N, C-alpha and C positions, 0 to 999 in steps of 0.2 A: 504494499499499499504505500503510495505517494500522499504528500500533502501539497495541494494546489491553491495558491491564493488568488482569490477571484473579487474584482471590483464590482461594486453595483451597477447594473445596467437596467435596461427596460424589460430584457428577458428575465433575469435574475435580480429582483429588488434587493435582496439581501446579498451582502459581499460576505467575505471572510475566508476561512479555511476549509476547503473541501479535500475530503479524503476519496481517491480515486485509485484504481488499480494501476500498474505501472509496469514497464518492463524492468528486466535486471540483465546487467551483462553477463556473459558466460565466465568471464574471469573472476566474478563474484560468487559463482556457484561452488558449493563444497560437496564432496562424495561422502557418502554414509559407509560407515565402516561396520559390517555386521559382526566382527569378532568383538570390539569394544563398545558397540551399539552407541557411537557419537558421529556426529559430522566431524570431517577430518580434511586437513590440507593433504596434498599428494606430493610424494617425492617419486623419482624415478630412478630405477636400478638397471643394471644390465646383468643378465645371468651368465652362466659359463657358456652357454651354447650362442650367445650373442643377442638374444632377444632382449627388448627392452620392455620393462613392466613397470606399473604403477604400484607404489608401496604407501601403506598408511603410515603417517608421521608419527602418530601416537603408539601404536603396537608393532610396527615393521610388519604386517600382514600383507601379503600380495593380493591386489584386485583381480 
């Protein structure tokens, strides 16, 4: 939810702060770790075979 400041007008007699749905940038989205049951940041790690995997920053579990 975002707060939008609205001036009084003919269509909207009352001005003020209106809560509306808004967008969120993909960089602000956190992944949910099922092992530690929390939203977490993600680190990247390379395995022995050269594949790149995402890792939970809190419990070091791979996604």
